[in-house]
C-alpha positions in Angstrom: 0.0 0.0 0.0 1.1 3.6 -0.6 0.0 7.2 -0.7 -2.9 8.1 -2.9 -5.9 6.0 -4.0 -5.4 3.8 -7.0 -7.5 6.1 -9.2 -5.7 9.2 -8.1 -2.3 7.6 -8.9 -3.5 6.6 -12.3 -5.2 9.9 -13.2 -2.3 11.8 -11.6 0.1 10.1 -13.9 -2.1 10.7 -17.0 -2.4 14.4 -16.1 1.4 14.7 -15.5 2.0 13.1 -18.9 -0.5 15.5 -20.5 1.3 18.5 -19.1 4.7 17.1 -20.1 3.5 16.6 -23.7 2.2 20.2 -23.7 5.6 21.5 -22.5 7.2 19.5 -25.3 5.1 21.2 -27.9 1.9 19.2 -28.3 -1.1 21.5 -28.6 -4.1 20.9 -26.3 -6.5 20.0 -29.1 -3.9 17.6 -30.6 -3.3 16.1 -27.2 -7.0 15.4 -26.8 -7.2 13.9 -30.3 -4.2 11.6 -29.6 -5.7 10.4 -26.3 -9.1 9.6 -27.8 -7.7 8.0 -30.9 -5.8 5.6 -28.6 -9.0 4.7 -26.7 -9.1 7.0 -23.7 -12.7 8.3 -23.1 -11.5 11.9 -23.0 -8.3 13.7 -24.0 -5.5 14.7 -21.7 -6.2 18.4 -21.7 -9.9 17.9 -21.2 -9.2 15.4 -18.4 -7.2 18.1 -16.6 -10.0 20.6 -17.0 -12.7 18.1 -15.9 -10.7 17.1 -12.7 -9.8 20.7 -12.1 -6.4 22.3 -12.5 -6.4 23.3 -8.8 -6.9 19.6 -7.9 -4.2 18.6 -10.4 -1.9 21.1 -8.7 -2.6 19.7 -5.3 -2.0 16.1 -6.5 1.2 17.2 -8.3 2.6 18.8 -5.1 1.6 15.9 -3.0 3.1 13.3 -5.3 6.3 15.4 -5.7 6.7 15.3 -1.9 6.0 11.6 -1.6 7.6 10.2 -4.7 10.2 12.8 -5.7 10.9 12.9 -9.4 9.5 9.5 -10.1 5.9 10.7 -10.9 6.7 14.3 -11.8 7.1 15.6 -15.3 6.1 19.2 -16.0 7.2 22.2 -14.0 4.6 22.6 -11.2 5.0 26.4 -11.4 3.2 26.2 -14.8 0.2 24.5 -13.1 0.4 27.0 -10.2 0.3 29.9 -12.6 -2.8 28.5 -14.3 -4.5 28.2 -10.8 -3.4 31.8 -9.9 -4.9 33.1 -13.2 -8.3 31.6 -12.3 -8.1 29.0 -15.0 -9.4 26.1 -12.9 -11.1 24.1 -15.6 -14.7 23.5 -16.4 -15.8 24.6 -12.9 -14.6 28.1 -13.6 -15.6 28.1 -17.3 -12.0 28.3 -18.3 -9.1 26.0 -17.9 -6.9 24.9 -20.8 -10.1 25.3 -22.9 -12.9 27.8 -22.6 -16.3 26.4 -21.5 -18.8 29.2 -22.4 -21.1 28.5 -25.3 -22.0 25.2 -26.8 -18.7 23.8 -28.0 -18.2 20.0 -28.0 -15.1 17.9 -27.8 -11.9 19.3 -29.3 -13.8 22.1 -31.1 -13.8 23.9 -27.8 -11.4 27.0 -28.1 -8.2 27.0 -26.2 -8.2 29.6 -23.4 -5.8 32.4 -24.6 -4.8 33.2 -21.1 -3.8 29.5 -20.4 -2.1 29.3 -23.7 0.2 32.1 -22.8 1.1 30.4 -19.6 1.7 27.0 -21.3 3.8 28.6 -24.0 6.1 30.2 -21.4 7.0 26.6 -20.2 7.5 25.1 -23.6 10.9 23.6 -24.1 12.7 25.8 -26.7 13.6 23.8 -29.9 11.8 20.7 -28.7 10.1 18.7 -31.5 6.5 17.9 -30.4 6.0 14.2 -29.7 4.3 12.2 -32.4 0.7 10.9 -32.0 2.2 7.4 -31.4 4.7 8.7 -28.8 2.0 10.5 -26.9 -0.2 7.4 -26.9 2.5 5.1 -25.7 3.5 7.5 -23.0 0.0 7.6 -21.6 -0.3 3.9 -21.7 3.2 3.1 -20.2 3.3 5.8 -17.6 
């Protein structure tokens, strides 16, 4: 037995991988498309928004304390900045995506405020992972 419920550890790893792929240059809409194409019920960026970016931040901080770098991937300051900007996900009508209006699936617009924050943490010169790379990383994590 260890810290965190099973589902929290699984979803936490998926969210960490989603943020890592974003910092490596994968756009949120592409990330969602790659997850769903692989068979996940929702995309990685949408998952983060549904769970809540504030919750993702708390889980990230907790897992960093307990597991060190073993379960971390993206810079937690990026997630903290999203929370500080009020981009908490669906519950605040803005997270990685915007939730006002009747947009469905990956047609939902990316939140420009969140996009600025995400872009600040992108690895310069990094080639975005391919669809297959993203899919394997979410499965093998």
